[in-house]
N, C-alpha and C positions, 0 to 999 in steps of 0.2 A: 499128402500132408507132410511128409518128411522134406519134400522139395520145397513147399511153401514156408516151412520153418527156416530152411537154409537160405531161401531166396524169396522174401515176401512179395516180390513183384511177379512172381511165377503165377499164371492162372492156366488151367487146362485149355480154355478157349483161345487165349492169346497165343499159348504154345502152338495149338493146332493151326491157327491161322498163319503163323511163321512156317510151320512144317509143310503146309500146302504150298506156300511160296517157294520154300527150299525144293520140294519135290518137283515142281514145274521146272525151276532153274536147272536143276541137276539132270533131269531127263533130257532136256534140251541141249544142254552143254555136252552131255555124253554123246548124243546122236550127231552132234556137230563135231565131235572130236576135239572140243575146246578144253584142253587140259589147263590151260591158264585159269580159266573161270571156275573150274572143278577144284583145284588145289586148296584154296582157303576153305571150302565147304566140307571137305572130306578128311578123315583121319588118315595117316600115312599109309595104313594097311589097305583101307578101301581105295584111295588114290592109286595105290601100286596095282590093284586088281583091276580098276577102271583102265588106267594107262596101258596095261598089258592088252586089253580087249582092243582098245583103240589102236595100238600099234599093229596088232595082228590084222585088223581090219585094213589098215593102210598098207601093210605089206602085201596084201592080197588084192589091192587095187579096189577095194569095195567102200561103199559108203552107206550109211544108215540114215533113212529118212523116217523121222518119227513125227507124227501129229498127235498131240495130246488133245484129245477131243474133250475131256474133262474128267475131274476127280468126282466120282459119285459119292464117295464116303472116306472119312478119314477119322479114325478111332484110336484113342490110346489104349493099348492093351497091356501094357506093363510100365510101371514107373517106380524107380527106386533112387536111394543115394548109396554111392560107393564112395566112402570117406567124404571128401568134399565135391565130389562130382555127381550131378544129377544125371541120371539115365533114363531115357524115355523111349519106349517102343511104340511105333504107330503102324497100323494096318491101313494102307491105301488101297481102295478099289478105284480103278481108273478105266476109262475107255481110250484106247490108242490104236493107231494105225502105224505099224512098223513094217518098212521094206528094206531089205539090204539089196543094194544094186551093185553089179560088177562095174569095170572101168567103162564100159560101152553103155551103161544105163540100164542094163537088162535086169529084171528082178530075179535074184537067185534065191531069195528067201522072203516069205511074207507076200501079202496081197494088198495093193494100194486101195483096193475097193472094200476091204474088209475091215471092220472095227473089232478089235479084240477087247474083251473085258479082262483086265489083269489085276491081280491082287499082289502087292508087294509089301514086305514087312521090313520097315527100316528102324534102326536104333540110333538115336541122337544122344549126344552128351555134352555136357557144360561144367565147367568148374565154377561152382557157386561163388568162389571168392574172387573170381576174375571180374575185372572191369569190362571186358568184352562181353557184350549181350548175346553174341552169336553162338549158336549150337553147331556142332560138328557131327556129321553122318559117320558113325563108326562101324556099322554092320548093316548088310542088306541080306534078305532071304526071301525065299517064296514059302507058301504055307505048305504044311506037310501033306 
């Protein structure tokens, strides 16, 4: 309700639709090591964390193959206003196939034939006074 007062165009369903699309885009760009696509979607802190993982992978001569089979569930678990900034946390449950391969294409982690059920908790933020309608990913974590 606080977010809707600050931004009358905000609806939980509309937000979740955008959050699902962002999740897919970010997961795929991260797997591809596409830092240029990630930069406008992430806060500086999250971008730095993602960039470090991508650079470590590149230095080791490894690649990440991710197949996002689907998002089973996306639920808003927290929402609040911090001054003029709307902050919304979403729990995503997805099915993914993740394999890290060495420079020769050998799997060093993961299994290309196994679908993992993964829960990610992502927090998005947006200045409600901004003309930019896009949200930024400001934190990621796994459930406790």
